C-alpha positions as CSV (number, residue, x, y, z in Angstrom):
1,M,-6.5,-14.2,-14.0
2,Q,-4.8,-10.8,-13.8
3,T,-6.3,-7.9,-11.9
4,V,-5.6,-4.4,-13.3
5,T,-6.2,-1.3,-11.2
6,S,-6.3,1.9,-13.0
7,F,-6.5,5.3,-11.4
8,R,-6.8,8.9,-12.5
9,S,-3.6,10.7,-11.6
10,T,-5.5,14.0,-11.6
11,A,-7.6,12.8,-8.7
12,L,-4.5,12.2,-6.6
13,D,-1.7,14.5,-5.6
14,S,1.7,14.0,-7.1
15,A,3.2,12.5,-4.0
16,Q,0.6,9.7,-3.9
17,T,1.0,9.0,-7.6
18,G,4.8,8.8,-7.1
19,V,4.5,6.4,-4.2
20,L,2.1,4.1,-6.1
21,I,4.4,4.0,-9.1
22,A,7.5,3.4,-7.0
23,E,5.8,0.6,-5.1
24,Y,4.6,-1.0,-8.4
25,L,8.1,-0.8,-9.9
26,A,9.6,-2.3,-6.7
27,L,7.1,-5.2,-6.9
28,E,7.9,-5.9,-10.6
29,Q,11.6,-5.8,-9.8
30,A,11.0,-8.3,-6.9
31,R,9.0,-10.6,-9.2
32,S,11.8,-10.7,-11.8
33,Y,14.4,-11.3,-9.1
34,R,12.3,-14.1,-7.7
35,R,11.9,-15.7,-11.1
36,L,15.6,-15.6,-11.8
37,C,16.5,-17.0,-8.3
38,Q,13.8,-19.7,-8.6
39,T,15.2,-21.0,-11.8
40,R,18.9,-20.8,-11.0
41,F,18.8,-22.0,-7.5
42,A,16.4,-24.8,-8.3
43,L,18.9,-26.1,-10.9
44,L,21.7,-25.7,-8.4
45,A,19.8,-27.6,-5.8
46,L,19.1,-30.3,-8.3
47,A,22.8,-30.6,-9.2
48,V,23.8,-30.6,-5.5
49,G,21.1,-33.2,-4.7
50,I,22.2,-35.5,-7.5
51,A,25.9,-35.1,-6.4
52,G,25.1,-35.7,-2.8
53,F,22.2,-38.2,-2.8
54,G,22.7,-39.9,-6.2
55,F,26.5,-40.2,-6.3
56,H,27.1,-40.1,-2.5
57,W,29.9,-37.5,-2.9
58,F,28.7,-35.6,0.2
59,P,27.7,-36.8,3.6
60,P,23.9,-36.8,4.1
61,F,23.9,-33.8,6.4
62,A,25.9,-31.7,3.9
63,S,23.6,-32.8,1.1
64,W,20.4,-31.8,3.0
65,L,22.0,-28.5,4.2
66,S,23.2,-27.6,0.7
67,V,19.8,-28.3,-0.9
68,G,18.1,-26.4,1.9
69,L,20.3,-23.4,1.5
70,C,19.8,-23.4,-2.2
71,L,16.0,-23.4,-1.7
72,A,16.2,-20.7,1.0
73,V,17.2,-18.0,-1.4
74,P,14.1,-18.2,-3.7
75,T,11.9,-18.6,-0.6
76,G,13.3,-15.3,0.8
77,A,12.7,-13.6,-2.5
78,W,9.1,-14.9,-2.6
79,I,8.5,-13.6,0.9
80,A,9.9,-10.2,-0.1
81,E,7.6,-10.2,-3.1
82,L,4.5,-11.0,-1.0
83,R,5.4,-8.2,1.4
84,L,5.6,-5.7,-1.5
85,D,2.4,-7.0,-3.0
86,L,0.5,-6.6,0.3
87,S,1.9,-3.1,0.7
88,L,0.8,-2.1,-2.8
89,T,-2.6,-3.6,-2.2
90,R,-3.0,-1.7,1.0
91,R,-2.0,1.6,-0.7
92,L,-4.5,0.9,-3.5
93,S,-7.3,0.2,-1.1
94,E,-6.6,3.5,0.6
95,L,-7.3,5.4,-2.6
96,P,-10.6,7.4,-2.8
97,A,-13.4,5.3,-4.3
98,D,-13.9,7.7,-7.3
99,S,-10.3,7.7,-8.3
100,A,-9.6,4.0,-8.9
101,E,-11.2,1.3,-11.0
102,V,-10.4,-2.4,-10.7
103,V,-10.7,-4.7,-13.8
104,V,-10.2,-8.4,-13.9
105,C,-8.6,-9.5,-17.2
106,G,-8.6,-12.9,-18.8
107,S,-10.6,-16.1,-18.0
108,R,-9.7,-19.7,-17.4
109,R,-9.5,-21.6,-20.6
110,K,-10.6,-25.2,-20.9
111,S,-8.3,-27.5,-22.8
């Protein structure tokens, strides 16, 4: 489910509106960066794992270290995304009650 928060920009001053939009754009950029890193580094970790553990081309320590480092990058991107999400959530919760409306979109589908 997706949560959408809409707010009236006329109820806020331009500085608050600018900060909210900037934080939202930073969060979206972090999400896209994490998705790219997740896909690419997972494939790289798989390739290094197959080369190290499957074909025994690397010593076990080098194999584990290489796979761990390949998985550390998307983990760091995920942590950065969580921090930005928490920051945006905190800013949205600080808005006056009459200026924001939260809507939950979508529902779980049974297959």
